[in-house]
N, C-alpha and C positions, 0 to 999 in steps of 0.2 A: 683175571680169573673170573671175576664176577660178569664181565662183559661176555666171555665165552659161554657162560651158562645161559645168559639171556639170548644169545644167538641160537643156541640148541633148542630153545623153546619156541622160536619163531617158526611160523609155517614157511614152507619152501618158497611160495609166492612172495612173501615179504623179504626174504633173503635175496631173491632175484631182483626185486624192485630196488632194494638198497644197493646192491652191487651195481645195477644200471646207473643209478645216481652217481655213485662214486666214480664210475668209469667216465660218465659225462664230465664230472668235476676234473678228473685227471686230464681228459682231452682239452678242456677249456684251459686248464693251467699250462699245459704244453703249448697250446695254440696261442694264447694271449701273453701270459706272464713270463714264461721262459723264453719265448721267441723275442720278446722285447728286450730281456736282458742280453740275449745273444746278439741282437742287432745293435744294441748300445755299444757292446764290447768291440763288435766288428767296426762300427763307425769310428771308435777311438783308435783302433789298430790300423785302420786305413782312412785317415781323415781326408776330407774333400778339399782341404788347404783353404778354408775360408779366412779366419782371423789369424790363427796361428798355424805354422807349418807342421808342428808336432804337439800332440797333447802331452800334458804333464804326467809324470810317473804316478803321482798320487791319483789322478783320475782314472788311469788304467788299473791301478791296484783296487780302487773302489769298485769299479765295474767288474773286475774279475771276483772280488769277494762277494758281490751281490749275485753273480752267476753261480758261484759255489754254493752260496745259501739256498738259491733257487733249486739247484740240483738236489740238495739234501732234502728239501721239502718235497720234491718230485719223488725221491726215493722212499720217503715216508708214506706218500699217498700209494706208490705202487706196492709196497709191502703190506699195507692195510688191505688193498684190493686183493692181493694174492691170498691172504689169510681168509678173506670173505669167500673167495672162489673155492678155496680148499673146504671151508665149512659147507658150502653149497654141494660140493661133490660128495662129502661124507653124508650130509643129510639125504641126498637123492639115493645113495647106497642103502641107507637105513630104511628109507621109505620102500625101496625095491625089495629089500630082504623081508619087510614086514607084510608085504602084498603076497609074497610066495608062501 
């Protein structure tokens, strides 16, 4: 609740700057962290047959749990960015009403 009040007091430019930073963080998260987790899981599910013909079930489970955790983090980042975008939209509407 306190966080929402501070966002309401920020100027629109600061809200946009913060949302831009969050969207870059989200793109970096998907581009680096999440894709690494997906490629690790893919490598385990389609091994190149180096040392062992098949990976252990524990390795697959660990990789899958890591990907689920990364997906939950991604969802949190998306939800936060969505809230910021809604706040920006509300702020812009208020500014438009005040100018009329």
